[in-house]
C-alpha positions in Angstrom: -6.9 -3.0 8.5 -7.5 -0.7 11.0 -5.6 1.2 13.8 -5.6 4.4 16.2 -2.8 7.0 17.1 -3.6 7.9 20.9 -1.9 10.9 22.7 -2.4 10.7 26.3 -2.8 13.6 28.7 -5.1 15.1 30.6 -5.4 18.8 29.2 -5.5 17.9 25.4 -5.6 13.8 24.7 -6.3 12.9 21.4 -7.4 9.9 19.0 -7.3 9.2 15.5 -8.9 6.1 13.5 -6.6 5.3 10.6 -7.6 2.6 7.7 -4.8 1.3 6.0 -6.1 0.0 2.3 -4.6 -3.0 0.3 -1.8 -0.3 -1.4 -0.4 0.7 1.9 -2.2 4.4 2.1 -3.7 5.2 5.1 -7.1 7.3 5.6 -7.9 9.3 8.9 -11.1 8.4 9.2 -12.2 9.8 12.6 -10.9 11.8 15.7 -11.2 12.6 19.1 -10.3 15.5 20.8 -10.8 15.7 24.5 -10.2 18.8 26.9 -9.0 18.2 30.7 -10.4 14.4 30.0 -9.3 11.4 32.0 -7.8 8.4 30.8 -11.2 6.6 31.7 -13.2 9.1 29.8 -10.6 9.1 26.7 -11.9 5.0 26.9 -15.0 6.1 27.0 -14.9 8.3 23.6 -12.7 5.7 21.9 -15.9 3.0 22.7 -18.2 5.9 21.8 -16.6 6.6 18.3 -15.8 2.9 17.3 -19.9 2.4 18.5 -20.6 4.7 15.5 -19.0 2.7 12.9 -20.0 -0.7 14.5 -16.2 -1.3 15.3 -15.1 -3.8 18.1 -11.4 -3.9 19.6 -11.2 -6.9 17.4 -11.4 -5.3 14.2 -8.5 -3.1 15.0 -4.6 -4.4 14.6 -3.7 -2.2 17.6 -3.7 1.3 18.7 -0.1 3.2 19.1 0.1 5.1 21.7 3.0 7.4 23.3 5.4 5.6 25.2 5.3 8.0 28.4 2.0 6.5 28.8 3.5 3.4 30.0 4.7 5.4 33.1 3.0 4.6 35.9 0.7 7.7 37.4 -0.2 9.0 40.5 -2.8 6.8 41.0 -0.3 3.9 41.0 -1.0 2.6 37.5 -0.5 3.9 33.8 -2.4 4.8 31.3 -1.5 2.1 29.3 -2.3 -0.2 31.7 -5.6 1.7 32.3 -6.7 1.4 28.5 -5.4 -2.3 28.3 -7.6 -3.0 31.4 -10.8 -1.6 29.2 -9.8 -3.8 26.6 -7.9 -1.8 24.4 -4.7 -3.7 22.2 -1.7 -0.8 22.6 1.8 -0.8 21.2 4.3 1.6 21.9 8.5 2.5 21.0 10.8 5.0 21.7 11.5 7.4 19.1 12.9 10.5 18.2 10.1 13.2 17.3 11.4 14.2 14.5 11.8 10.3 13.0 7.7 10.5 13.1 7.9 14.0 11.8 9.6 12.8 9.0 7.7 9.6 8.4 4.3 11.7 8.2 6.1 14.0 6.1 6.8 11.2 3.8 3.3 9.9 3.8 1.7 13.3 3.1 3.4 13.4 -0.2 6.8 11.4 -1.0 9.6 11.7 -3.1 7.6 10.6 -6.0 4.9 13.3 -4.9 2.5 10.4 -4.3 -0.2 11.1 -1.5 -0.1 7.9 1.1 -1.9 10.0 4.1 -5.2 11.0 3.4 -8.1 12.6 5.8 -12.2 12.5 5.7 -14.2 15.1 6.1 -14.6 13.5 9.7 -10.9 14.3 10.3 -11.3 18.2 10.1 -9.9 19.1 13.4 -6.9 17.0 12.7 -6.4 18.9 9.5 -6.8 22.1 11.2 -4.3 21.2 13.7 -1.8 20.4 11.5 -2.2 23.3 9.3 -1.3 25.3 12.8 1.6 22.9 13.5 4.7 25.1 14.5 8.4 24.7 14.8 10.3 26.3 17.6 12.0 29.9 16.2 15.5 28.6 15.3 15.1 24.9 16.0 14.6 22.0 13.9 11.6 20.8 16.1 8.4 21.4 16.7 7.0 23.7 19.4 4.5 21.9 22.0 2.2 24.5 22.0 -0.1 22.3 24.2 -2.8 22.6 21.6 -1.9 21.9 17.7 0.8 19.5 18.7 -1.3 16.9 20.1 -3.0 15.9 17.0 0.5 15.6 15.2 1.9 13.4 18.4 -1.2 11.1 18.1 -0.8 10.1 14.2 3.3 9.9 14.9 2.7 7.2 17.6 1.0 5.5 14.9 3.2 5.6 12.2 6.3 5.4 13.8 4.9 1.7 15.2 3.6 1.1 11.7 6.4 1.9 9.4 9.3 2.9 11.9 12.6 1.1 11.9 12.5 -1.6 14.1 16.1 -2.4 15.7 17.7 -5.6 14.5 19.4 -7.5 17.0 22.2 -9.7 16.7 21.5 -12.6 14.4 24.5 -14.7 15.8 25.4 -15.0 12.1 29.3 -15.9 11.8 31.2 -14.0 9.2 33.9 -15.9 7.8 37.4 -13.9 8.6 35.9 -12.0 10.9 37.4 -11.2 14.5 34.9 -9.9 16.9 
């Protein structure tokens, strides 16, 4: 299965292309890093990279994106709606930053030492940014440095939608003797 992770933003939008193999391991096989790029320029870049591999939107299960991208912007339309109009299948869900960071860490090396998140040589910028990802001093959260954090954000949006726990609504089942 194929997926993308998308971090919106004018200054440094970031997109990763990911393949999941039959065993559930992920391989980041390409990336795009924008600089002062509009959502339309991001969509053009997505189409360009897809064409490089002979891929079409229907080849992707979906692209996980920043839930903030669903907010309506100055132009009266959200970044999500702009990409949807270009045919990109998007999913998003709210989550804590550390939930995504911990998911990525567990994919990089789980408790048994297994690596489930791998990177092709075409994802060299993503690896570079991950190596330079920093934490706020005396705080247990990543630094928003407007540089290295965008690659991790794109990965986070992907893995949170892929592996994050969905809230379970009440099923309506009754438990004998329970008083609600």
